[in-house]
C-alpha positions as CSV (number, residue, x, y, z in Angstrom):
1,X,-50.6,-36.9,-6.4
2,X,-50.8,-33.3,-5.1
3,X,-47.4,-31.6,-5.0
4,X,-46.6,-28.5,-3.0
5,X,-43.6,-26.3,-3.9
6,X,-42.9,-23.6,-1.3
7,X,-40.9,-20.8,-2.9
8,X,-42.0,-22.1,-6.3
9,X,-41.9,-18.7,-8.0
10,X,-38.2,-18.3,-7.3
11,X,-35.2,-19.2,-9.3
12,X,-34.8,-22.9,-8.6
13,X,-38.5,-23.3,-7.7
14,X,-39.8,-22.1,-11.0
15,X,-37.6,-24.4,-12.9
16,X,-38.7,-27.3,-10.8
17,X,-42.4,-26.3,-11.2
18,X,-42.0,-26.3,-15.0
19,X,-40.6,-29.8,-14.9
20,X,-43.4,-31.1,-12.6
21,X,-46.0,-29.6,-14.9
22,X,-44.4,-30.8,-18.1
23,X,-44.2,-34.3,-16.9
24,X,-47.7,-34.2,-15.4
25,X,-46.4,-35.7,-12.2
26,X,-49.5,-34.6,-10.3
27,X,-51.4,-31.4,-9.5
28,X,-49.0,-28.7,-8.6
29,X,-49.5,-26.0,-6.0
30,X,-47.0,-23.1,-5.6
31,X,-46.9,-21.3,-2.3
32,X,-44.8,-18.1,-2.4
33,X,-44.7,-14.7,-0.7
34,X,-42.9,-13.2,-3.8
35,X,-40.2,-11.7,-1.6
36,X,-37.6,-12.8,-4.1
37,X,-39.8,-14.9,-6.5
38,X,-41.8,-13.5,-9.4
39,X,-45.1,-14.5,-10.8
40,X,-43.5,-13.9,-14.3
41,X,-41.2,-16.9,-13.6
42,X,-44.2,-19.1,-13.7
43,X,-45.8,-17.7,-16.9
44,X,-44.8,-20.6,-19.2
45,X,-46.8,-23.0,-17.1
46,X,-49.1,-20.9,-14.8
47,X,-52.4,-22.1,-16.3
48,X,-51.5,-25.7,-15.3
49,X,-50.9,-25.0,-11.6
50,X,-52.5,-23.4,-8.6
51,X,-50.7,-20.4,-7.2
52,X,-51.2,-19.3,-3.6
53,X,-49.7,-16.1,-2.3
54,X,-48.6,-16.8,1.2
55,X,-45.8,-16.9,3.7
56,X,-44.4,-20.0,5.4
57,X,-44.5,-18.0,8.7
58,X,-48.3,-18.0,8.4
59,X,-49.3,-21.3,10.0
60,X,-53.0,-21.0,9.1
61,X,-52.3,-20.4,5.4
62,X,-49.7,-23.1,5.3
63,X,-52.0,-25.7,6.9
64,X,-54.7,-24.9,4.4
65,X,-52.5,-25.2,1.4
66,X,-50.9,-28.4,2.8
67,X,-54.2,-30.3,3.0
68,X,-54.2,-33.3,0.7
69,X,-50.6,-32.9,-0.4
70,X,-48.5,-36.1,-1.0
71,X,-45.1,-34.5,-1.6
72,X,-43.6,-31.2,-0.5
73,X,-40.6,-29.4,-2.0
74,X,-39.5,-26.9,0.6
75,X,-37.5,-24.3,-1.2
76,X,-38.9,-21.1,0.4
77,X,-36.3,-19.2,2.4
78,X,-34.2,-16.1,2.6
79,X,-31.7,-17.6,0.2
80,X,-28.9,-15.0,0.0
81,X,-25.8,-14.8,2.2
82,X,-25.6,-11.0,2.1
83,X,-29.4,-10.8,2.5
84,X,-29.0,-12.5,5.9
85,X,-26.6,-9.8,7.0
86,X,-29.0,-7.0,5.8
87,X,-32.1,-8.5,7.4
88,X,-31.3,-11.1,10.1
89,X,-34.8,-11.1,11.6
90,X,-36.4,-12.1,8.3
91,X,-33.7,-14.7,7.7
92,X,-34.3,-16.3,11.2
93,X,-38.1,-16.2,11.0
94,X,-38.3,-17.5,7.5
95,X,-35.5,-20.1,7.5
96,X,-36.0,-21.5,11.0
97,X,-39.6,-20.8,12.2
98,X,-40.8,-21.1,8.6
99,X,-39.2,-24.4,8.1
100,X,-40.6,-25.7,11.4
101,X,-44.0,-24.6,10.2
102,X,-43.7,-26.4,6.9
103,X,-42.5,-29.7,8.6
104,X,-45.2,-29.5,11.3
105,X,-47.9,-28.9,8.7
106,X,-46.6,-31.7,6.5
107,X,-46.5,-34.1,9.5
108,X,-50.1,-33.2,10.4
109,X,-51.2,-33.7,6.8
110,X,-49.5,-37.1,6.6
111,X,-47.4,-36.0,3.6
112,X,-45.5,-38.9,2.1
113,X,-42.2,-37.1,1.7
114,X,-40.6,-33.6,2.1
115,X,-37.6,-32.5,0.2
116,X,-35.6,-29.8,2.0
117,X,-33.3,-27.5,0.1
118,X,-30.3,-26.9,2.4
119,X,-27.0,-25.3,1.3
120,X,-23.3,-25.8,1.1
121,X,-23.2,-22.9,3.6
122,X,-23.8,-25.3,6.4
123,X,-20.1,-26.4,6.2
124,X,-18.7,-23.0,6.6
125,X,-15.0,-22.7,5.6
126,X,-13.9,-26.3,4.8
127,X,-10.3,-27.4,5.6
128,X,-9.9,-29.3,2.4
129,X,-11.7,-30.2,-0.9
130,X,-13.8,-32.0,-1.9
131,X,-16.2,-31.7,1.1
132,X,-18.1,-34.9,2.0
133,X,-21.5,-34.9,3.8
134,X,-19.9,-36.1,7.0
135,X,-17.7,-33.0,7.3
136,X,-18.4,-30.9,10.4
137,X,-21.2,-28.3,10.2
138,X,-19.5,-25.1,11.1
139,X,-21.4,-22.3,9.3
140,X,-19.7,-19.0,8.9
141,X,-22.7,-16.7,8.4
142,X,-26.3,-16.5,9.6
143,X,-27.6,-17.9,6.4
144,X,-25.6,-21.1,7.0
145,X,-26.7,-21.2,10.6
146,X,-30.3,-21.1,9.7
147,X,-29.9,-23.9,7.1
148,X,-28.1,-26.0,9.7
149,X,-30.9,-25.4,12.1
150,X,-33.4,-26.4,9.3
151,X,-31.6,-29.7,9.0
152,X,-31.8,-30.3,12.7
153,X,-35.5,-29.7,12.5
154,X,-35.7,-32.2,9.6
155,X,-34.0,-34.8,11.7
156,X,-36.4,-34.1,14.6
157,X,-39.5,-34.7,12.3
158,X,-37.8,-37.7,10.6
159,X,-37.6,-39.3,14.0
160,X,-41.4,-38.9,14.2
161,X,-41.9,-40.8,11.0
162,X,-41.9,-38.1,8.3
163,X,-39.7,-38.9,5.3
164,X,-37.4,-35.9,4.6
165,X,-34.7,-35.7,2.0
166,X,-32.0,-33.2,2.7
167,X,-30.2,-31.7,-0.3
168,X,-27.2,-29.4,0.2
169,X,-27.0,-27.2,-2.8
170,X,-23.8,-25.7,-4.1
171,X,-23.8,-22.6,-6.2
172,X,-26.7,-23.1,-8.6
173,X,-26.7,-21.1,-11.8
174,X,-29.2,-20.6,-14.6
175,X,-31.8,-18.3,-16.0
176,X,-34.1,-16.2,-13.6
177,X,-31.5,-16.0,-10.9
178,X,-30.9,-12.5,-9.3
179,X,-28.5,-11.0,-6.9
180,X,-25.9,-13.7,-6.9
181,X,-22.4,-13.8,-8.4
182,X,-23.2,-15.1,-12.0
183,X,-26.3,-12.9,-12.6
184,X,-24.4,-9.9,-11.2
185,X,-21.3,-10.5,-13.4
186,X,-23.4,-11.3,-16.5
187,X,-25.6,-8.2,-16.3
188,X,-22.8,-5.8,-15.6
189,X,-20.8,-7.4,-18.5
190,X,-23.6,-7.0,-20.9
191,X,-23.8,-3.3,-19.9
192,X,-20.0,-2.9,-20.1
193,X,-19.9,-1.9,-16.5
194,X,-17.1,-2.6,-14.0
195,X,-17.2,-6.1,-12.4
196,X,-16.4,-6.0,-8.7
197,X,-14.6,-9.0,-7.3
198,X,-14.4,-9.3,-3.5
199,X,-11.1,-10.8,-2.4
200,X,-10.3,-12.7,-5.6
201,X,-9.4,-16.0,-3.9
202,X,-12.8,-17.7,-4.1
203,X,-13.3,-21.2,-5.4
204,X,-16.9,-22.1,-6.4
205,X,-18.7,-25.3,-7.1
206,X,-21.2,-24.2,-9.9
207,X,-24.1,-26.5,-10.7
208,X,-26.5,-26.1,-13.6
209,X,-30.1,-25.5,-12.4
210,X,-31.6,-28.4,-14.5
211,X,-29.1,-30.8,-12.9
212,X,-30.5,-29.6,-9.5
213,X,-34.1,-30.1,-10.7
214,X,-33.3,-33.6,-11.8
215,X,-32.0,-34.5,-8.3
216,X,-35.0,-32.7,-6.6
217,X,-37.3,-35.0,-8.7
218,X,-35.4,-38.2,-7.9
219,X,-35.1,-37.4,-4.2
220,X,-38.9,-37.0,-4.1
221,X,-40.1,-39.9,-6.2
222,X,-37.3,-42.5,-6.1
223,X,-36.3,-44.6,-3.2
224,X,-36.0,-42.6,0.1
225,X,-32.5,-41.4,1.0
226,X,-32.2,-40.6,4.7
227,X,-28.8,-39.1,4.8
228,X,-28.0,-35.6,3.5
229,X,-26.7,-35.4,-0.1
230,X,-24.5,-32.7,-1.7
231,X,-25.7,-31.4,-5.0
232,X,-22.9,-29.8,-7.0
233,X,-20.7,-30.4,-9.9
234,X,-17.8,-31.8,-7.9
235,X,-15.5,-29.3,-9.7
236,X,-14.0,-26.1,-8.5
237,X,-14.0,-22.9,-10.5
238,X,-11.8,-19.9,-9.3
239,X,-13.5,-16.5,-9.2
240,X,-10.9,-15.2,-11.7
241,X,-11.7,-18.0,-14.2
242,X,-15.4,-17.3,-13.8
243,X,-14.9,-13.6,-14.5
244,X,-12.9,-14.3,-17.6
245,X,-15.4,-16.8,-18.9
246,X,-18.2,-14.3,-18.5
247,X,-16.2,-11.6,-20.2
248,X,-15.4,-14.0,-23.1
249,X,-19.0,-15.2,-23.6
250,X,-20.4,-11.7,-23.4
251,X,-17.6,-10.1,-25.5
252,X,-17.7,-7.4,-22.9
253,X,-15.5,-4.4,-22.6
254,X,-16.0,-4.3,-18.8
255,X,-13.1,-3.7,-16.5
256,X,-12.5,-5.7,-13.3
257,X,-12.0,-4.2,-9.9
258,X,-10.7,-6.4,-7.0
259,X,-11.6,-5.0,-3.6
260,X,-11.3,-6.3,-0.1
261,X,-12.9,-9.7,0.7
262,X,-16.2,-9.8,2.7
263,X,-15.6,-11.8,5.9
264,X,-19.1,-13.2,5.9
265,X,-18.5,-15.1,2.7
266,X,-17.0,-18.6,2.4
267,X,-13.8,-18.4,0.4
268,X,-13.8,-21.9,-1.1
269,X,-16.0,-25.0,-1.6
270,X,-16.0,-28.0,-3.8
271,X,-18.6,-30.8,-3.1
272,X,-17.9,-34.4,-2.8
273,X,-20.7,-35.8,-5.0
274,X,-20.2,-39.5,-4.4
275,X,-23.6,-39.8,-2.7
276,X,-25.3,-38.0,-5.5
277,X,-23.7,-40.3,-8.0
278,X,-24.6,-43.4,-6.0
279,X,-28.2,-42.4,-5.2
280,X,-29.3,-40.2,-8.1
281,X,-27.0,-41.2,-10.9
282,X,-25.5,-37.7,-11.1
283,X,-23.0,-37.4,-13.9
284,X,-20.4,-34.7,-13.1
285,X,-19.9,-32.4,-16.1
286,X,-16.5,-32.0,-17.7
287,X,-17.0,-28.3,-17.7
288,X,-19.3,-27.0,-14.9
289,X,-19.8,-23.8,-16.9
290,X,-20.9,-25.5,-20.1
291,X,-24.3,-23.7,-19.9
292,X,-23.0,-20.3,-19.3
293,X,-23.8,-19.2,-22.9
294,X,-27.5,-20.1,-22.4
295,X,-27.6,-18.0,-19.2
296,X,-26.0,-15.0,-21.0
297,X,-28.6,-15.2,-23.8
298,X,-31.4,-15.3,-21.3
299,X,-30.1,-12.2,-19.5
300,X,-29.5,-10.5,-22.9
301,X,-33.2,-11.0,-23.8
302,X,-34.4,-10.1,-20.3
303,X,-32.4,-6.8,-20.4
304,X,-33.9,-5.9,-23.8
305,X,-37.4,-6.5,-22.4
306,X,-36.7,-4.0,-19.6
307,X,-35.6,-1.1,-21.8
308,X,-37.8,1.9,-22.2
309,X,-38.8,1.2,-25.8
310,X,-36.6,4.0,-27.3
311,X,-34.3,3.5,-30.3
312,X,-31.2,3.8,-28.1
313,X,-28.6,1.2,-28.9
314,X,-27.9,-0.6,-25.7
315,X,-24.5,-2.4,-25.4
316,X,-26.0,-5.8,-25.0
317,X,-27.9,-5.7,-28.4
């Protein structure tokens, strides 16, 4: 098998690539423009894969790298809600046009199956929890709109015979993540800086990155599941509980500042994970933040590696 991972140098992508390489599932090709991803994320396994620097908006490069592929994990996107506000053109061109290009190239290459990483953002602000996959798709922000459009493109190509698994990811957390709520809180806590909470009423469904990788693997190589599947913990964590857990684990002296909510962001989400349990044997955790300590230790090490080499005693040491 020849396996292509678009966005494979990113947060979730690099963890998936490590798993693919470790299990020797097939030859692995990573296609990434390094807009958010980093080559360093692949350093533990880079000698066992092929890396191609490229953009999914480049149809020629995409068709070249797709040749001979049997399975495609399509993770490349502008994957940040606030990023979609700051750069809407990049968000639209990457998440909509780029997804079309990936699916078109996969269809032409006669790929056996594509796995598309969608998002809980397609639901927008749900009326009740937990949210099942048949809930209305009413995205609240441009990022959610582009993921819903990507799903529509998936259905179009599925009707033409291409197998496409759609996974709606909740709030994934783990090492190597940047710019989202947990990495922002952890890094500021380790530095004893003020944690800023927008609104303070949010409820998050936090899912461990290796749980997500397991479902990515199963959706690609087990029996084909045509309907979208939520990938979450099925448990809600309030933003205030998350802040306190981070402060406790880091033993931080950080203060907490609550400011006005950002209207672009969804206030609450908890996934109904019944389908993930049925199709992929997902076992919901008792504590969705059980791996928070591992994340903190990774960030602690990462921060120490970024220092200037002086003997200054940084607060996270």
